[in-house]
N, C-alpha and C positions, 0 to 999 in steps of 0.2 A: 716474240718469235717462237716457233715450235722447235723443240729440241729434237735433233736427229740422232737416233741410236744406231750404232753399227750392228749389222746382222751377225748373230752368233752361229757360225757354221762349223766350228771345231768339234762340238759335242756330237752333232748329228753324224759327222763323217766317221768318228770312231765307233759310234754305236752301230752304224750300217756295216762297217768292216767286221765288227764282232759277230753280227748276225749272219754274215755271209760265210763265215768259217765252216760251220757244219755242212752247208750246201757244197762247198768246194771239196770237203773231205768225202762226202757221199759220192760226188761225181768221180773223184780219183779212185775211190774204192770200186765203183762200178767198172771203170776202165781197166783196172787191174784184174778184176774177176773175169771180165770178158776176154782179156788177153790170155789169162791162164786157161780158160776154156778152149780157146782156139789152139793153144799150144798142146793141150792134152789130146784134142781131136787129131791134129796133124801128127803127133807122135804115135798115136795108136794106129794110124792109117798106114804107116810105113814099116 
């Protein structure tokens, strides 16, 4: 009979999470910069 090996999904999930961190940081930084830009525009208008 053939031996059935369980799939190793633990290592792939942690590696995928570590690779996603810089992308999340870049998205959050872009949101903050756009918010500050809009704030500066609204503040200078009034």
